[in-house]
C-alpha positions, 0 to 999 in steps of 0.5 A, spaced: 716 444 246 717 450 241 724 452 245 726 445 244 724 445 236 728 452 236 734 449 239 734 443 234 733 448 228 739 452 231 743 446 231 741 443 224 743 450 222 750 450 225 751 443 223 750 445 216 755 451 216 760 446 219 759 441 213 759 447 208 765 450 210 769 443 210 767 443 203 769 450 201 776 448 205 777 442 200 775 446 194 781 451 197 786 446 198 784 443 191 786 450 188 792 451 192 795 444 190 793 443 183 792 450 181 784 450 179 781 456 182 775 454 187 770 458 183 772 454 176 766 452 172 768 445 172 766 444 179 759 441 179 755 439 185 750 435 180 756 430 178 761 425 182 767 421 180 765 414 179 770 409 176 775 415 174 770 418 170 765 424 172 758 422 171 751 426 173 747 424 179 740 423 177 734 421 181 735 413 180 737 408 184 743 406 180 746 413 181 745 413 188 748 406 189 755 409 185 755 414 190 755 409 196 760 405 193 756 400 190 759 397 183 756 401 178 751 398 173 752 399 165 746 404 165 751 409 168 754 413 162 759 419 163 758 426 161 766 427 160 772 423 161 777 426 166 783 423 169 783 422 176 790 423 180 
């Protein structure tokens, strides 16, 4: 049973590294195509673009529903407005 758990952990770590590298690949492409360095301080994993606005992600259901593609509620207030191309 321990060897099975070890194998599961190994696979989970592998999948995490793949997802992380895919994310980094997207940042590198954004830097290449739009001239924004991948280490730009404007990138914030605690935020998402909703209705063409950058909003903070919180612990409440409204933020989670926005990320999942459901219509936002009036409680979602943008931190700042950024035009999305």
